[in-house]
N, C-alpha and C positions, 0 to 999 in steps of 0.2 A: 407523574411517571413512577411506576413501581420499580422495585429493585430488580426484578427479572427483566423488565424492559431495558433498564440501563445496561445490564450485563449483555443482553442480546444485541443492543445497538452498537456497543463497542466492539463486540466480536464480529458482527456482520460487517461493520465498517472496515475492520482489519482484513477480513477475508476478501472483501471487494478490492481493497488496495493491493493485496498480494496477487489477485487475478489480473488486475490492470498491469502490474509490474511484469507478470509472466507474458501477457499480451504484448507489451512494449518490447521486451527482449526477443520474443518470437518474431515479431514483425521486423525488428532490426536484423536478426539473423537471416530472415528470408530476403530482405533487401541486400544484405551482404552477399548472399548466395547468387542472387539474380544479377546484380550490377557490379559485384566485386569492388565496391567502394565502401570503406570503413566509416565514412562520415555519418550516415544515418544510424548505424549501429551505435556509435559512440554517443550521438545525440540522445538516442533512446535510452541508453544506459545511464546517462547523467540525469535525465528526467525521472527514470525509475528510482535512482538512488535518492533524489530529492523527495519524491513522493513517499518512498518508504520511510525516510527520516521523519517527515511531517506526520504521517499516519501512525508511526510507532509512538511518537511523542503524544499525539492526541489520544491514542489508546491507553497509554500509561496514565495520562491525566484523568481520563474517564474512569479507569479502574481504581485510581487513588480516591477519587470523589465517591465512587460506589462503596469502597471499603470504609471510608470515614463516615458516610451517611448511615451505614448499616450498623455501626457500633452504638 
């Protein structure tokens, strides 16, 4: 894998994770609007926070490996 591929993979993964978080929050807000129950929104927010934490940690690890390999 080339250096450009590693950078691209990490960036694309982070963008996809952010899109999924936006989708989860949007669906939760829509469910809250339609049913007026906060449970689905809270569940989606917890899933989004966990996903964001894991994807951020993975992104940082990939970027650290990319920077150490390029030196």
